[in-house]
PyMOL commands that place a pseudoatom at each C-alpha (Angstrom):
pseudoatom trace, name=CA, resn=MET, resi=1, chain=A, elem=C, hetatm=0, pos=[77.960, 134.842, 103.406]
pseudoatom trace, name=CA, resn=TYR, resi=2, chain=A, elem=C, hetatm=0, pos=[78.426, 138.018, 105.486]
pseudoatom trace, name=CA, resn=ASP, resi=3, chain=A, elem=C, hetatm=0, pos=[80.185, 138.349, 108.826]
pseudoatom trace, name=CA, resn=LEU, resi=4, chain=A, elem=C, hetatm=0, pos=[77.041, 139.414, 110.681]
pseudoatom trace, name=CA, resn=ASP, resi=5, chain=A, elem=C, hetatm=0, pos=[78.820, 140.124, 113.959]
pseudoatom trace, name=CA, resn=PHE, resi=6, chain=A, elem=C, hetatm=0, pos=[81.142, 142.522, 112.174]
pseudoatom trace, name=CA, resn=VAL, resi=7, chain=A, elem=C, hetatm=0, pos=[78.552, 144.414, 110.163]
pseudoatom trace, name=CA, resn=PHE, resi=8, chain=A, elem=C, hetatm=0, pos=[75.916, 144.696, 112.885]
pseudoatom trace, name=CA, resn=ASP, resi=9, chain=A, elem=C, hetatm=0, pos=[77.879, 144.826, 116.118]
pseudoatom trace, name=CA, resn=GLN, resi=10, chain=A, elem=C, hetatm=0, pos=[81.057, 146.586, 115.004]
pseudoatom trace, name=CA, resn=CYS, resi=11, chain=A, elem=C, hetatm=0, pos=[79.625, 148.956, 112.387]
pseudoatom trace, name=CA, resn=GLY, resi=12, chain=A, elem=C, hetatm=0, pos=[77.051, 150.705, 114.558]
pseudoatom trace, name=CA, resn=PHE, resi=13, chain=A, elem=C, hetatm=0, pos=[73.905, 148.570, 114.147]
pseudoatom trace, name=CA, resn=ILE, resi=14, chain=A, elem=C, hetatm=0, pos=[73.913, 146.661, 117.419]
pseudoatom trace, name=CA, resn=ASP, resi=15, chain=A, elem=C, hetatm=0, pos=[70.547, 148.066, 118.563]
pseudoatom trace, name=CA, resn=VAL, resi=16, chain=A, elem=C, hetatm=0, pos=[68.369, 147.173, 115.558]
pseudoatom trace, name=CA, resn=PRO, resi=17, chain=A, elem=C, hetatm=0, pos=[64.760, 146.142, 116.375]
pseudoatom trace, name=CA, resn=GLU, resi=18, chain=A, elem=C, hetatm=0, pos=[64.219, 142.494, 117.304]
pseudoatom trace, name=CA, resn=TYR, resi=19, chain=A, elem=C, hetatm=0, pos=[61.850, 141.867, 114.389]
pseudoatom trace, name=CA, resn=ILE, resi=20, chain=A, elem=C, hetatm=0, pos=[64.698, 142.361, 111.907]
pseudoatom trace, name=CA, resn=GLN, resi=21, chain=A, elem=C, hetatm=0, pos=[66.298, 139.012, 111.087]
pseudoatom trace, name=CA, resn=ARG, resi=22, chain=A, elem=C, hetatm=0, pos=[70.028, 139.577, 110.752]
pseudoatom trace, name=CA, resn=GLU, resi=23, chain=A, elem=C, hetatm=0, pos=[70.535, 136.416, 108.697]
pseudoatom trace, name=CA, resn=ARG, resi=24, chain=A, elem=C, hetatm=0, pos=[68.359, 137.931, 105.962]
pseudoatom trace, name=CA, resn=LEU, resi=25, chain=A, elem=C, hetatm=0, pos=[70.813, 140.759, 105.296]
pseudoatom trace, name=CA, resn=PHE, resi=26, chain=A, elem=C, hetatm=0, pos=[70.629, 141.247, 101.539]
pseudoatom trace, name=CA, resn=ASN, resi=27, chain=A, elem=C, hetatm=0, pos=[72.515, 144.453, 100.616]
pseudoatom trace, name=CA, resn=VAL, resi=28, chain=A, elem=C, hetatm=0, pos=[75.227, 146.460, 102.328]
pseudoatom trace, name=CA, resn=SER, resi=29, chain=A, elem=C, hetatm=0, pos=[75.828, 149.991, 101.027]
pseudoatom trace, name=CA, resn=PHE, resi=30, chain=A, elem=C, hetatm=0, pos=[79.227, 151.620, 101.622]
pseudoatom trace, name=CA, resn=ASP, resi=31, chain=A, elem=C, hetatm=0, pos=[80.187, 155.167, 100.659]
pseudoatom trace, name=CA, resn=ILE, resi=32, chain=A, elem=C, hetatm=0, pos=[83.708, 154.857, 99.265]
pseudoatom trace, name=CA, resn=ASP, resi=33, chain=A, elem=C, hetatm=0, pos=[84.706, 158.333, 100.462]
pseudoatom trace, name=CA, resn=THR, resi=34, chain=A, elem=C, hetatm=0, pos=[82.975, 158.790, 103.814]
pseudoatom trace, name=CA, resn=GLY, resi=35, chain=A, elem=C, hetatm=0, pos=[82.596, 155.168, 104.916]
pseudoatom trace, name=CA, resn=ASP, resi=36, chain=A, elem=C, hetatm=0, pos=[78.880, 155.685, 105.613]
pseudoatom trace, name=CA, resn=ILE, resi=37, chain=A, elem=C, hetatm=0, pos=[77.042, 152.345, 105.775]
pseudoatom trace, name=CA, resn=LYS, resi=38, chain=A, elem=C, hetatm=0, pos=[73.425, 151.320, 105.210]
pseudoatom trace, name=CA, resn=LEU, resi=39, chain=A, elem=C, hetatm=0, pos=[72.001, 147.815, 105.585]
pseudoatom trace, name=CA, resn=TYR, resi=40, chain=A, elem=C, hetatm=0, pos=[69.093, 146.296, 103.671]
pseudoatom trace, name=CA, resn=VAL, resi=41, chain=A, elem=C, hetatm=0, pos=[67.502, 143.310, 105.413]
pseudoatom trace, name=CA, resn=LEU, resi=42, chain=A, elem=C, hetatm=0, pos=[64.972, 141.254, 103.469]
pseudoatom trace, name=CA, resn=ASP, resi=43, chain=A, elem=C, hetatm=0, pos=[61.676, 140.761, 105.288]
pseudoatom trace, name=CA, resn=LYS, resi=44, chain=A, elem=C, hetatm=0, pos=[60.490, 137.158, 105.482]
pseudoatom trace, name=CA, resn=SER, resi=45, chain=A, elem=C, hetatm=0, pos=[57.479, 138.083, 103.316]
pseudoatom trace, name=CA, resn=GLU, resi=46, chain=A, elem=C, hetatm=0, pos=[59.944, 139.212, 100.599]
pseudoatom trace, name=CA, resn=ARG, resi=47, chain=A, elem=C, hetatm=0, pos=[57.609, 142.138, 99.827]
pseudoatom trace, name=CA, resn=TYR, resi=48, chain=A, elem=C, hetatm=0, pos=[60.049, 144.684, 101.192]
pseudoatom trace, name=CA, resn=VAL, resi=49, chain=A, elem=C, hetatm=0, pos=[63.416, 145.218, 102.818]
pseudoatom trace, name=CA, resn=HIS, resi=50, chain=A, elem=C, hetatm=0, pos=[64.158, 147.028, 106.043]
pseudoatom trace, name=CA, resn=LYS, resi=51, chain=A, elem=C, hetatm=0, pos=[66.561, 149.854, 105.209]
pseudoatom trace, name=CA, resn=LEU, resi=52, chain=A, elem=C, hetatm=0, pos=[68.795, 150.515, 108.207]
pseudoatom trace, name=CA, resn=ALA, resi=53, chain=A, elem=C, hetatm=0, pos=[70.778, 153.670, 108.719]
pseudoatom trace, name=CA, resn=ARG, resi=54, chain=A, elem=C, hetatm=0, pos=[72.630, 154.073, 112.007]
pseudoatom trace, name=CA, resn=THR, resi=55, chain=A, elem=C, hetatm=0, pos=[69.817, 156.194, 113.461]
pseudoatom trace, name=CA, resn=SER, resi=56, chain=A, elem=C, hetatm=0, pos=[66.714, 155.134, 111.520]
pseudoatom trace, name=CA, resn=VAL, resi=57, chain=A, elem=C, hetatm=0, pos=[64.775, 152.247, 109.982]
pseudoatom trace, name=CA, resn=SER, resi=58, chain=A, elem=C, hetatm=0, pos=[62.566, 152.556, 106.895]
pseudoatom trace, name=CA, resn=ARG, resi=59, chain=A, elem=C, hetatm=0, pos=[61.005, 150.214, 104.346]
pseudoatom trace, name=CA, resn=GLN, resi=60, chain=A, elem=C, hetatm=0, pos=[61.775, 149.778, 100.671]
pseudoatom trace, name=CA, resn=TYR, resi=61, chain=A, elem=C, hetatm=0, pos=[58.963, 147.923, 98.908]
pseudoatom trace, name=CA, resn=ALA, resi=62, chain=A, elem=C, hetatm=0, pos=[58.970, 145.729, 95.823]
pseudoatom trace, name=CA, resn=GLY, resi=63, chain=A, elem=C, hetatm=0, pos=[57.793, 147.719, 92.831]
pseudoatom trace, name=CA, resn=ASP, resi=64, chain=A, elem=C, hetatm=0, pos=[54.571, 145.703, 92.483]
pseudoatom trace, name=CA, resn=ALA, resi=65, chain=A, elem=C, hetatm=0, pos=[53.498, 146.298, 96.092]
pseudoatom trace, name=CA, resn=PRO, resi=66, chain=A, elem=C, hetatm=0, pos=[49.834, 147.349, 96.355]
pseudoatom trace, name=CA, resn=GLU, resi=67, chain=A, elem=C, hetatm=0, pos=[50.891, 150.433, 98.317]
pseudoatom trace, name=CA, resn=PHE, resi=68, chain=A, elem=C, hetatm=0, pos=[52.170, 151.876, 95.026]
pseudoatom trace, name=CA, resn=ASP, resi=69, chain=A, elem=C, hetatm=0, pos=[49.451, 151.018, 92.510]
pseudoatom trace, name=CA, resn=ASP, resi=70, chain=A, elem=C, hetatm=0, pos=[49.782, 154.300, 90.606]
pseudoatom trace, name=CA, resn=ILE, resi=71, chain=A, elem=C, hetatm=0, pos=[53.558, 154.586, 90.655]
pseudoatom trace, name=CA, resn=ALA, resi=72, chain=A, elem=C, hetatm=0, pos=[53.960, 153.881, 86.925]
pseudoatom trace, name=CA, resn=GLY, resi=73, chain=A, elem=C, hetatm=0, pos=[51.604, 156.724, 86.089]
pseudoatom trace, name=CA, resn=LYS, resi=74, chain=A, elem=C, hetatm=0, pos=[53.419, 159.082, 88.438]
pseudoatom trace, name=CA, resn=LEU, resi=75, chain=A, elem=C, hetatm=0, pos=[56.748, 158.137, 86.892]
pseudoatom trace, name=CA, resn=SER, resi=76, chain=A, elem=C, hetatm=0, pos=[55.517, 158.698, 83.343]
pseudoatom trace, name=CA, resn=CYS, resi=77, chain=A, elem=C, hetatm=0, pos=[54.148, 162.083, 84.335]
pseudoatom trace, name=CA, resn=PHE, resi=78, chain=A, elem=C, hetatm=0, pos=[57.351, 163.038, 86.147]
pseudoatom trace, name=CA, resn=LEU, resi=79, chain=A, elem=C, hetatm=0, pos=[59.595, 161.971, 83.256]
pseudoatom trace, name=CA, resn=ASP, resi=80, chain=A, elem=C, hetatm=0, pos=[57.198, 163.329, 80.611]
pseudoatom trace, name=CA, resn=LYS, resi=81, chain=A, elem=C, hetatm=0, pos=[57.689, 160.145, 78.595]
pseudoatom trace, name=CA, resn=ASN, resi=82, chain=A, elem=C, hetatm=0, pos=[55.597, 157.095, 77.831]
pseudoatom trace, name=CA, resn=ILE, resi=83, chain=A, elem=C, hetatm=0, pos=[57.952, 154.505, 79.342]
pseudoatom trace, name=CA, resn=ASN, resi=84, chain=A, elem=C, hetatm=0, pos=[57.122, 150.834, 78.811]
pseudoatom trace, name=CA, resn=PHE, resi=85, chain=A, elem=C, hetatm=0, pos=[57.170, 149.515, 82.366]
pseudoatom trace, name=CA, resn=GLU, resi=86, chain=A, elem=C, hetatm=0, pos=[56.864, 145.936, 81.167]
pseudoatom trace, name=CA, resn=GLU, resi=87, chain=A, elem=C, hetatm=0, pos=[60.457, 146.364, 79.959]
pseudoatom trace, name=CA, resn=VAL, resi=88, chain=A, elem=C, hetatm=0, pos=[61.835, 149.019, 82.290]
pseudoatom trace, name=CA, resn=ILE, resi=89, chain=A, elem=C, hetatm=0, pos=[60.941, 147.315, 85.562]
pseudoatom trace, name=CA, resn=ILE, resi=90, chain=A, elem=C, hetatm=0, pos=[59.946, 149.269, 88.660]
pseudoatom trace, name=CA, resn=ASP, resi=91, chain=A, elem=C, hetatm=0, pos=[62.128, 147.210, 90.958]
pseudoatom trace, name=CA, resn=ALA, resi=92, chain=A, elem=C, hetatm=0, pos=[61.591, 148.975, 94.284]
pseudoatom trace, name=CA, resn=VAL, resi=93, chain=A, elem=C, hetatm=0, pos=[59.836, 151.997, 95.766]
pseudoatom trace, name=CA, resn=GLU, resi=94, chain=A, elem=C, hetatm=0, pos=[60.601, 153.939, 98.930]
pseudoatom trace, name=CA, resn=ASP, resi=95, chain=A, elem=C, hetatm=0, pos=[58.195, 156.797, 99.616]
pseudoatom trace, name=CA, resn=ASP, resi=96, chain=A, elem=C, hetatm=0, pos=[58.649, 159.051, 96.537]
pseudoatom trace, name=CA, resn=VAL, resi=97, chain=A, elem=C, hetatm=0, pos=[61.787, 157.318, 95.277]
pseudoatom trace, name=CA, resn=CYS, resi=98, chain=A, elem=C, hetatm=0, pos=[61.686, 154.687, 92.515]
pseudoatom trace, name=CA, resn=TYR, resi=99, chain=A, elem=C, hetatm=0, pos=[64.367, 152.246, 91.416]
pseudoatom trace, name=CA, resn=LEU, resi=100, chain=A, elem=C, hetatm=0, pos=[64.166, 151.214, 87.760]
pseudoatom trace, name=CA, resn=TYR, resi=101, chain=A, elem=C, hetatm=0, pos=[65.800, 147.955, 86.632]
pseudoatom trace, name=CA, resn=LEU, resi=102, chain=A, elem=C, hetatm=0, pos=[67.059, 148.060, 83.052]
pseudoatom trace, name=CA, resn=ASP, resi=103, chain=A, elem=C, hetatm=0, pos=[68.887, 144.842, 82.214]
pseudoatom trace, name=CA, resn=ASP, resi=104, chain=A, elem=C, hetatm=0, pos=[65.854, 143.166, 80.615]
pseudoatom trace, name=CA, resn=ALA, resi=105, chain=A, elem=C, hetatm=0, pos=[64.704, 146.230, 78.667]
pseudoatom trace, name=CA, resn=SER, resi=106, chain=A, elem=C, hetatm=0, pos=[65.231, 146.760, 74.954]
pseudoatom trace, name=CA, resn=LEU, resi=107, chain=A, elem=C, hetatm=0, pos=[67.891, 149.207, 73.845]
pseudoatom trace, name=CA, resn=TYR, resi=108, chain=A, elem=C, hetatm=0, pos=[65.151, 151.506, 72.556]
pseudoatom trace, name=CA, resn=GLN, resi=109, chain=A, elem=C, hetatm=0, pos=[63.421, 151.720, 75.933]
pseudoatom trace, name=CA, resn=LYS, resi=110, chain=A, elem=C, hetatm=0, pos=[66.740, 152.266, 77.704]
pseudoatom trace, name=CA, resn=LEU, resi=111, chain=A, elem=C, hetatm=0, pos=[67.532, 155.174, 75.397]
pseudoatom trace, name=CA, resn=VAL, resi=112, chain=A, elem=C, hetatm=0, pos=[64.053, 156.663, 75.882]
pseudoatom trace, name=CA, resn=LEU, resi=113, chain=A, elem=C, hetatm=0, pos=[64.614, 156.606, 79.635]
pseudoatom trace, name=CA, resn=VAL, resi=114, chain=A, elem=C, hetatm=0, pos=[68.083, 158.157, 79.388]
pseudoatom trace, name=CA, resn=ASP, resi=115, chain=A, elem=C, hetatm=0, pos=[66.801, 160.906, 77.115]
pseudoatom trace, name=CA, resn=SER, resi=116, chain=A, elem=C, hetatm=0, pos=[63.988, 161.715, 79.543]
pseudoatom trace, name=CA, resn=LEU, resi=117, chain=A, elem=C, hetatm=0, pos=[66.384, 161.808, 82.520]
pseudoatom trace, name=CA, resn=CYS, resi=118, chain=A, elem=C, hetatm=0, pos=[68.791, 164.126, 80.708]
pseudoatom trace, name=CA, resn=LYS, resi=119, chain=A, elem=C, hetatm=0, pos=[65.976, 166.513, 79.864]
pseudoatom trace, name=CA, resn=LYS, resi=120, chain=A, elem=C, hetatm=0, pos=[64.404, 166.331, 83.320]
pseudoatom trace, name=CA, resn=TYR, resi=121, chain=A, elem=C, hetatm=0, pos=[67.647, 167.170, 85.108]
pseudoatom trace, name=CA, resn=SER, resi=122, chain=A, elem=C, hetatm=0, pos=[69.083, 169.461, 82.391]
pseudoatom trace, name=CA, resn=VAL, resi=123, chain=A, elem=C, hetatm=0, pos=[72.098, 167.175, 82.040]
pseudoatom trace, name=CA, resn=ALA, resi=124, chain=A, elem=C, hetatm=0, pos=[74.075, 166.859, 78.809]
pseudoatom trace, name=CA, resn=SER, resi=125, chain=A, elem=C, hetatm=0, pos=[74.339, 163.343, 77.389]
pseudoatom trace, name=CA, resn=ALA, resi=126, chain=A, elem=C, hetatm=0, pos=[78.132, 163.627, 77.724]
pseudoatom trace, name=CA, resn=GLN, resi=127, chain=A, elem=C, hetatm=0, pos=[77.806, 164.087, 81.500]
pseudoatom trace, name=CA, resn=PHE, resi=128, chain=A, elem=C, hetatm=0, pos=[75.414, 161.140, 81.704]
pseudoatom trace, name=CA, resn=LEU, resi=129, chain=A, elem=C, hetatm=0, pos=[77.930, 159.035, 79.773]
pseudoatom trace, name=CA, resn=ASP, resi=130, chain=A, elem=C, hetatm=0, pos=[80.774, 160.176, 82.024]
pseudoatom trace, name=CA, resn=THR, resi=131, chain=A, elem=C, hetatm=0, pos=[78.848, 158.847, 85.029]
pseudoatom trace, name=CA, resn=ILE, resi=132, chain=A, elem=C, hetatm=0, pos=[78.283, 155.480, 83.350]
pseudoatom trace, name=CA, resn=ASN, resi=133, chain=A, elem=C, hetatm=0, pos=[81.951, 155.292, 82.444]
pseudoatom trace, name=CA, resn=ALA, resi=134, chain=A, elem=C, hetatm=0, pos=[82.957, 156.100, 86.022]
pseudoatom trace, name=CA, resn=ILE, resi=135, chain=A, elem=C, hetatm=0, pos=[80.939, 153.253, 87.574]
pseudoatom trace, name=CA, resn=ASN, resi=136, chain=A, elem=C, hetatm=0, pos=[82.391, 150.729, 85.121]
pseudoatom trace, name=CA, resn=ASN, resi=137, chain=A, elem=C, hetatm=0, pos=[85.940, 152.059, 84.765]
pseudoatom trace, name=CA, resn=VAL, resi=138, chain=A, elem=C, hetatm=0, pos=[85.436, 151.891, 80.983]
pseudoatom trace, name=CA, resn=ARG, resi=139, chain=A, elem=C, hetatm=0, pos=[85.444, 154.545, 78.269]
pseudoatom trace, name=CA, resn=PHE, resi=140, chain=A, elem=C, hetatm=0, pos=[82.335, 153.985, 76.175]
pseudoatom trace, name=CA, resn=ASP, resi=141, chain=A, elem=C, hetatm=0, pos=[82.155, 156.291, 73.177]
pseudoatom trace, name=CA, resn=SER, resi=142, chain=A, elem=C, hetatm=0, pos=[78.390, 156.780, 73.239]
pseudoatom trace, name=CA, resn=ILE, resi=143, chain=A, elem=C, hetatm=0, pos=[75.287, 156.333, 75.364]
pseudoatom trace, name=CA, resn=GLU, resi=144, chain=A, elem=C, hetatm=0, pos=[73.976, 153.820, 72.840]
pseudoatom trace, name=CA, resn=SER, resi=145, chain=A, elem=C, hetatm=0, pos=[77.114, 151.697, 73.098]
pseudoatom trace, name=CA, resn=ALA, resi=146, chain=A, elem=C, hetatm=0, pos=[77.063, 151.759, 76.911]
pseudoatom trace, name=CA, resn=MET, resi=147, chain=A, elem=C, hetatm=0, pos=[73.374, 150.934, 77.162]
pseudoatom trace, name=CA, resn=GLY, resi=148, chain=A, elem=C, hetatm=0, pos=[73.689, 148.154, 74.611]
pseudoatom trace, name=CA, resn=ARG, resi=149, chain=A, elem=C, hetatm=0, pos=[76.355, 146.473, 76.742]
pseudoatom trace, name=CA, resn=ASN, resi=150, chain=A, elem=C, hetatm=0, pos=[74.562, 146.523, 80.116]
pseudoatom trace, name=CA, resn=ALA, resi=151, chain=A, elem=C, hetatm=0, pos=[76.754, 149.259, 81.551]
pseudoatom trace, name=CA, resn=LEU, resi=152, chain=A, elem=C, hetatm=0, pos=[73.739, 150.732, 83.356]
pseudoatom trace, name=CA, resn=SER, resi=153, chain=A, elem=C, hetatm=0, pos=[71.566, 148.276, 85.263]
pseudoatom trace, name=CA, resn=LEU, resi=154, chain=A, elem=C, hetatm=0, pos=[69.509, 150.402, 87.650]
pseudoatom trace, name=CA, resn=VAL, resi=155, chain=A, elem=C, hetatm=0, pos=[68.478, 154.027, 88.063]
pseudoatom trace, name=CA, resn=LYS, resi=156, chain=A, elem=C, hetatm=0, pos=[67.254, 155.674, 91.256]
pseudoatom trace, name=CA, resn=VAL, resi=157, chain=A, elem=C, hetatm=0, pos=[64.660, 158.331, 90.381]
pseudoatom trace, name=CA, resn=PRO, resi=158, chain=A, elem=C, hetatm=0, pos=[63.392, 160.582, 93.192]
pseudoatom trace, name=CA, resn=LEU, resi=159, chain=A, elem=C, hetatm=0, pos=[59.984, 161.955, 92.209]
pseudoatom trace, name=CA, resn=THR, resi=160, chain=A, elem=C, hetatm=0, pos=[60.808, 165.006, 94.303]
pseudoatom trace, name=CA, resn=GLY, resi=161, chain=A, elem=C, hetatm=0, pos=[63.339, 166.032, 91.654]
pseudoatom trace, name=CA, resn=LEU, resi=162, chain=A, elem=C, hetatm=0, pos=[66.388, 165.457, 93.839]
pseudoatom trace, name=CA, resn=ASN, resi=163, chain=A, elem=C, hetatm=0, pos=[69.650, 163.893, 92.683]
pseudoatom trace, name=CA, resn=PRO, resi=164, chain=A, elem=C, hetatm=0, pos=[69.171, 160.667, 90.664]
pseudoatom trace, name=CA, resn=LYS, resi=165, chain=A, elem=C, hetatm=0, pos=[71.661, 157.835, 90.975]
pseudoatom trace, name=CA, resn=LEU, resi=166, chain=A, elem=C, hetatm=0, pos=[73.030, 155.449, 88.337]
pseudoatom trace, name=CA, resn=TYR, resi=167, chain=A, elem=C, hetatm=0, pos=[73.964, 151.842, 89.185]
pseudoatom trace, name=CA, resn=GLY, resi=168, chain=A, elem=C, hetatm=0, pos=[76.151, 149.429, 87.252]
pseudoatom trace, name=CA, resn=ARG, resi=169, chain=A, elem=C, hetatm=0, pos=[77.368, 145.885, 87.915]
pseudoatom trace, name=CA, resn=PRO, resi=170, chain=A, elem=C, hetatm=0, pos=[80.867, 146.092, 86.475]
pseudoatom trace, name=CA, resn=PHE, resi=171, chain=A, elem=C, hetatm=0, pos=[82.164, 142.758, 87.731]
pseudoatom trace, name=CA, resn=LEU, resi=172, chain=A, elem=C, hetatm=0, pos=[79.118, 140.781, 86.571]
pseudoatom trace, name=CA, resn=PHE, resi=173, chain=A, elem=C, hetatm=0, pos=[79.353, 142.161, 83.033]
pseudoatom trace, name=CA, resn=GLY, resi=174, chain=A, elem=C, hetatm=0, pos=[83.099, 141.941, 82.665]
pseudoatom trace, name=CA, resn=TYR, resi=175, chain=A, elem=C, hetatm=0, pos=[84.119, 145.532, 83.259]
pseudoatom trace, name=CA, resn=GLY, resi=176, chain=A, elem=C, hetatm=0, pos=[85.872, 146.695, 86.367]
pseudoatom trace, name=CA, resn=PHE, resi=177, chain=A, elem=C, hetatm=0, pos=[85.944, 149.203, 89.170]
pseudoatom trace, name=CA, resn=VAL, resi=178, chain=A, elem=C, hetatm=0, pos=[89.028, 150.056, 91.171]
pseudoatom trace, name=CA, resn=LEU, resi=179, chain=A, elem=C, hetatm=0, pos=[88.260, 149.657, 94.867]
pseudoatom trace, name=CA, resn=ASN, resi=180, chain=A, elem=C, hetatm=0, pos=[90.158, 152.091, 97.069]
pseudoatom trace, name=CA, resn=GLU, resi=181, chain=A, elem=C, hetatm=0, pos=[92.008, 150.724, 100.089]
pseudoatom trace, name=CA, resn=LYS, resi=182, chain=A, elem=C, hetatm=0, pos=[89.284, 151.720, 102.559]
pseudoatom trace, name=CA, resn=THR, resi=183, chain=A, elem=C, hetatm=0, pos=[86.585, 149.959, 100.519]
pseudoatom trace, name=CA, resn=SER, resi=184, chain=A, elem=C, hetatm=0, pos=[88.671, 146.859, 99.894]
pseudoatom trace, name=CA, resn=ARG, resi=185, chain=A, elem=C, hetatm=0, pos=[89.464, 146.583, 103.596]
pseudoatom trace, name=CA, resn=PHE, resi=186, chain=A, elem=C, hetatm=0, pos=[85.777, 146.898, 104.505]
pseudoatom trace, name=CA, resn=LEU, resi=187, chain=A, elem=C, hetatm=0, pos=[84.740, 144.225, 101.997]
pseudoatom trace, name=CA, resn=LYS, resi=188, chain=A, elem=C, hetatm=0, pos=[87.365, 141.772, 103.227]
pseudoatom trace, name=CA, resn=ARG, resi=189, chain=A, elem=C, hetatm=0, pos=[86.078, 142.228, 106.773]
pseudoatom trace, name=CA, resn=LEU, resi=190, chain=A, elem=C, hetatm=0, pos=[82.457, 141.937, 105.617]
pseudoatom trace, name=CA, resn=TYR, resi=191, chain=A, elem=C, hetatm=0, pos=[83.095, 138.637, 103.828]
pseudoatom trace, name=CA, resn=ARG, resi=192, chain=A, elem=C, hetatm=0, pos=[85.812, 137.347, 106.173]
pseudoatom trace, name=CA, resn=CYS, resi=193, chain=A, elem=C, hetatm=0, pos=[88.098, 136.703, 103.228]
pseudoatom trace, name=CA, resn=ASN, resi=194, chain=A, elem=C, hetatm=0, pos=[91.512, 137.641, 101.909]
pseudoatom trace, name=CA, resn=ALA, resi=195, chain=A, elem=C, hetatm=0, pos=[92.313, 139.666, 98.796]
pseudoatom trace, name=CA, resn=ASP, resi=196, chain=A, elem=C, hetatm=0, pos=[92.604, 136.576, 96.571]
pseudoatom trace, name=CA, resn=GLN, resi=197, chain=A, elem=C, hetatm=0, pos=[89.116, 135.408, 97.570]
pseudoatom trace, name=CA, resn=LEU, resi=198, chain=A, elem=C, hetatm=0, pos=[87.387, 138.772, 97.330]
pseudoatom trace, name=CA, resn=MET, resi=199, chain=A, elem=C, hetatm=0, pos=[86.610, 138.916, 93.602]
pseudoatom trace, name=CA, resn=ALA, resi=200, chain=A, elem=C, hetatm=0, pos=[84.553, 135.731, 93.786]
pseudoatom trace, name=CA, resn=LYS, resi=201, chain=A, elem=C, hetatm=0, pos=[82.482, 137.300, 96.572]
pseudoatom trace, name=CA, resn=ILE, resi=202, chain=A, elem=C, hetatm=0, pos=[81.614, 140.517, 94.738]
pseudoatom trace, name=CA, resn=GLU, resi=203, chain=A, elem=C, hetatm=0, pos=[80.446, 139.266, 91.336]
pseudoatom trace, name=CA, resn=HIS, resi=204, chain=A, elem=C, hetatm=0, pos=[77.038, 140.883, 91.899]
pseudoatom trace, name=CA, resn=LEU, resi=205, chain=A, elem=C, hetatm=0, pos=[78.409, 144.060, 93.481]
pseudoatom trace, name=CA, resn=TRP, resi=206, chain=A, elem=C, hetatm=0, pos=[76.673, 147.270, 92.409]
pseudoatom trace, name=CA, resn=VAL, resi=207, chain=A, elem=C, hetatm=0, pos=[78.594, 150.508, 91.910]
pseudoatom trace, name=CA, resn=ALA, resi=208, chain=A, elem=C, hetatm=0, pos=[76.409, 153.606, 92.163]
pseudoatom trace, name=CA, resn=ARG, resi=209, chain=A, elem=C, hetatm=0, pos=[77.152, 157.245, 91.443]
pseudoatom trace, name=CA, resn=GLU, resi=210, chain=A, elem=C, hetatm=0, pos=[74.950, 160.292, 91.754]
pseudoatom trace, name=CA, resn=LEU, resi=211, chain=A, elem=C, hetatm=0, pos=[74.305, 161.991, 88.439]
pseudoatom trace, name=CA, resn=LEU, resi=212, chain=A, elem=C, hetatm=0, pos=[74.699, 165.525, 89.757]
pseudoatom trace, name=CA, resn=SER, resi=213, chain=A, elem=C, hetatm=0, pos=[77.658, 164.968, 92.099]
pseudoatom trace, name=CA, resn=PRO, resi=214, chain=A, elem=C, hetatm=0, pos=[80.702, 162.668, 92.351]
pseudoatom trace, name=CA, resn=ARG, resi=215, chain=A, elem=C, hetatm=0, pos=[79.349, 160.775, 95.384]
pseudoatom trace, name=CA, resn=THR, resi=216, chain=A, elem=C, hetatm=0, pos=[79.981, 157.066, 94.759]
pseudoatom trace, name=CA, resn=LEU, resi=217, chain=A, elem=C, hetatm=0, pos=[78.774, 153.983, 96.652]
pseudoatom trace, name=CA, resn=ILE, resi=218, chain=A, elem=C, hetatm=0, pos=[79.307, 150.264, 96.387]
pseudoatom trace, name=CA, resn=VAL, resi=219, chain=A, elem=C, hetatm=0, pos=[76.374, 147.996, 97.252]
pseudoatom trace, name=CA, resn=THR, resi=220, chain=A, elem=C, hetatm=0, pos=[76.925, 144.312, 97.933]
pseudoatom trace, name=CA, resn=GLN, resi=221, chain=A, elem=C, hetatm=0, pos=[74.283, 141.705, 97.192]
pseudoatom trace, name=CA, resn=HIS, resi=222, chain=A, elem=C, hetatm=0, pos=[73.594, 138.362, 98.848]
pseudoatom trace, name=CA, resn=HIS, resi=223, chain=A, elem=C, hetatm=0, pos=[72.356, 137.026, 95.529]
pseudoatom trace, name=CA, resn=ALA, resi=224, chain=A, elem=C, hetatm=0, pos=[71.497, 133.498, 96.654]
pseudoatom trace, name=CA, resn=LEU, resi=225, chain=A, elem=C, hetatm=0, pos=[69.248, 134.738, 99.478]
pseudoatom trace, name=CA, resn=LEU, resi=226, chain=A, elem=C, hetatm=0, pos=[66.596, 135.909, 97.034]
pseudoatom trace, name=CA, resn=HIS, resi=227, chain=A, elem=C, hetatm=0, pos=[67.522, 134.257, 93.747]
pseudoatom trace, name=CA, resn=GLY, resi=228, chain=A, elem=C, hetatm=0, pos=[68.590, 130.841, 95.010]
pseudoatom trace, name=CA, resn=ASP, resi=229, chain=A, elem=C, hetatm=0, pos=[71.813, 130.501, 93.009]
for i in range(1, 229): cmd.bond("trace and resi %d" % i, "trace and resi %d" % (i + 1))
show_as sticks, trace
zoom trace
């Protein structure tokens, strides 16, 4: 799947702890402007991933981990909305940061969440829509249209009130995102493939953009490692 020698040994992660199993590398995050890289290595228990920056290692837990029993209540309080977390799934938690998975939620619950985020961060719905459009390279006319067509799959919500992040999967849902030369070159090295082979490798690629700044990341996914297909 990934060229592990390239991403670990040539990208600054050669000294990771021995307990981290390189072959369980699940996500690779790449900042399209700065080239900053983070690695997410699935633990064999599959309860959490090891999040590797070049100078640190932390853990990102599954949303149902017992360490975060009250996270739904904290989220509802923070967002000042009664979110249905059987639909809007708490996918992962890292300290005071929650990742909310939206693809299986009803349109109503998606819109409730968007409305609460706009109010919490004092962001106009037009700015929220602009961010969704940017990560899909599509011009949706309304939030409702975008949310109804899976243009927003995941939201990072820091309970500290810092910058949230919106994630889409433009290639999976038939949209598109123009990869700059630096990003395309990195992905071809990561997958050991040429340009013609690349699109088949990045079907599950996430594109993420901060709501309050133009910072944009791509995040690869080794889909078969966890989902088996």
